[in-house]
Steps between C-alpha positions, in 0.01 A plus 500: 500500500707693259431278207131466554284642223179475687219274621252286306146410631281257312143568584218265402130583542270204520126534473193312389148632579269291714389205284418217741151375426456756228536310184776281354558523124559724308478748787526423865684222691721415200673836528624404846595144435682582170727768658561271806617227264694719269627780721465450876631143539780547238615818674502333842705226326744775364530669832571179686752380230686829542509457877636147451764654269606733786333811340235678691237617250447843674171544324235744622181314433151651503217268586165678505288406808212366284750269311640377828141431633434287197832310502444417863140380445476116504271526195794628298718202594239251377425696184870540421572123530196424280626753247849352488370143468272623225794645313700178539206298366466746200867463417468125503185516284679729260793259482264215405346714234847600356610132492200413295588790267867398477626844630807415707602858559159567653518186717822630656340838587203317652740315716665830596170636626407187685838517679461877564159465672602188686801680644285796613253264666784313674653826624162631618414192693829361617736806521261777593249285691208649304579840661642761264450780751702307758771437244529877429489573871791271567711670241423838672561353849840376385597843369495416123203718387293785629123480456293816434142557576234695313142618536272216596341433165735705273266802513585799277569728791496850340143453398362342810235734628588564862808494724324242729468259210863541397611447855292186529658356189853565632442397858336178396791432262740536799300285735476223229877520454562470873276193517667320208862615547527561872641851481438866417555583127740777421430565130179556302414444137261775384246320272573599146777735640208743541572800721304804615650792704304696758267759354133604505318219319169439346379158385508472126135385492274809501223352712740443792662850492459734785458880484873543573793271444601296806864509628645156448817356633791401276546122448831521691313629806294181523820294473675698772200475737503123449872459573612439137839629388514516116322448171581507130414748222534514133784720355273764361355572843844544650593759241176678546424519132151554377374149445138551410555529125187490288301278727337764718351653190328167425301496828374815669526368856865441461550852354320645811728299736804608324402864499454497884832330552684717251464810732786360702677312215873550488690493171741216416808475712782364287733490795322192659662171425305173476809342656469674828253457787293801631262591769155612402255725683234682303310660788791643704355365822724319751500126419726199519747493206379313188748431222449448130696288261456532122451239231794498259379552142822392322531153632120477512454501122754215463278272714147642425513547130382226272635704203857598600542311828601146598138361504473562125786269415388284206599184679281556805175320553205665318242599757189548282494178283369201682412137397151364557412297691701591812619855407858403511752711300715336244639797301755770535486873442658455158503764225286687408379530865141596424403218262377209723453278201868505405646413844775247506524221763648588834843371581556513876874447498553770240286740696687431829828549325405869441460583862862529614594747232189704570578498872847622422369779292255594781786504757709719272199740458471522880867575528494763230193681655648492854830611369351792315313608810809489713699696248227771492428516870821378663312251717389145449127481417235231512335353194149370575403246232131447565278253298177305534597154633262331262720619208756249610377149398145576406514766232875436429541129557874512521498800727523316836810316385638825355488655850713214628766591248458874547538486878806270470663744258432805719631307803835457322549879454677651801404843385132433545342439838177305486256616760140486627346837506444507871859419576625765257291766664629398844854530378442815287220702663385770252518871608357682201124582515305516174135546397350287233220567236190279472516198276563141437697260269185465284458623144557876497646487842183610670162329603342457159524118479304478825260795460343571157172496313488120524571477880326799656203277599747284697603783706144609557436159655823507701424848649147398579616197698786683667254764634265222621773302664615804694147561615443127593823487700416818685135399577529126558868423566435414863176294432580135546183404312643618170877445559521198257303675229696820542830313461383347174378837377858629556641210295261572208606868506869410503458265205297756314778761537752285323686687226490198279136545397526853336837401354345193330199700382725771347753263335229260378684223676225273651267799483176303542641316801611830666161665452331186641727514804429868563124433489530193715680663786286812476180294515639292793593801695162659436317188618716470811445867587123442479522199736708708748243781513214257527653303781597818688134618467371174636341389178475136389735382234389276222677159470626587151682800644684286753582254227652783298718595798620134527576490127701815523695377809587177318607670174670808635673378815816705487622697797316298764579735780409823322394767746208721386620755746762596241224684316361684810568873495739614772 
């Protein structure tokens, strides 16, 4: 239409690593139940309220396969209900304490939390029938959202050691999606927005390097081979700018990887726009078209930043200060932001009153950015606003409700067409082919957060298990005597490959827990591998070894239909 400035796509990426039966507090199951209470259920409520208002949300929602596997597990439903009831009890106990202390303003806030968690419990049980995956599926089936898939356990794909192991992660992510959502996914969220083009590659761990680099496929080739149509990149990758910064100099293995890639590196292309879709093909071989959409940096800072964005508003709930017992939050961001001892009491009504003006500002920013693109390029563009789902409600408590106001405001603007990404690409198929540099949305724009002097040992274990899994699948994949053990070994490898463990080690966020999880899955895989080889050789297995298999199957029961043949060389 003549007056249309462009299209707007809200993209949310949802992910929690596998935590079922792997601890509770401070690290483990509480991660999952907290974000379910503060983000997933509130966002479902927001989406359904918008539908009831006659506004289709048109959100592109990434749900990683490992998150979906957990949300669909009956253990989650029971744990979630227990967690919510515990929070309700904590709010009531806090209220009694505040009454004895004659603190009426705190009593009111305790009542606020009691009502909040009671409402989430009621919605989970009565409205969503204890089935959050089914609730998201219904929104997609009704045409209101589009759900993306990802690699099975959010593996950091550019550093995975072999093409077989990358393909297994992607293939399993798709099969899990089909099982839970009843259709083929169209879009794919690259974990950590991490991309690697096709080029001769060596593992960054010296002991696994061959005499010559091995040709590796670009990430887009795996997606094309599996019927996926598009993915997302960070803006610096689209421009082709050198993203490595100083971080390669801090770790020799990264510097070596960059030097190999740089032989085919292309300088920055200022003509590419983050508000246009492109096709990507780094190898030049014939393949099904795969499109890229780019995260918008300008609107991103308004929503991501705690310093200059909406989450840092002084009236918002303060995330870090909690009241014991119960760990409920009674304070607002206040000023100064970084002095927890000087926080003032939270005022929910005052905080909510800020959301409509902020949503209006966001809508005007979207309009300005799209208008500028149209003026420069003479065509309407697409603004892809991509965020972690857990920001909305969990990290930024008011964020879920802010989305309600923001989507309503955007729906009122006739110059902005709200779209899901798949629908936009159907209506506007890209024609321009580009190549992308290697990188991610991590610090420095490259791989440093996931590969450095603190995490090299993690990749040693991953590469060792990947090589062994490939060998096991080739040698024993057709042996019915070891089929059960081989499937469990595949699950342990998948969980070991999760990008969350090196990330947490490097950022010191739950570092001890991440290191423990790496060692746990490595040890379990190693033990299962030994059992497989012993059974295949006709040797007797000690009862303790079978008990270890049973414990692993009970704890790590994701992807029940995983096919070890995915790791067999073709």
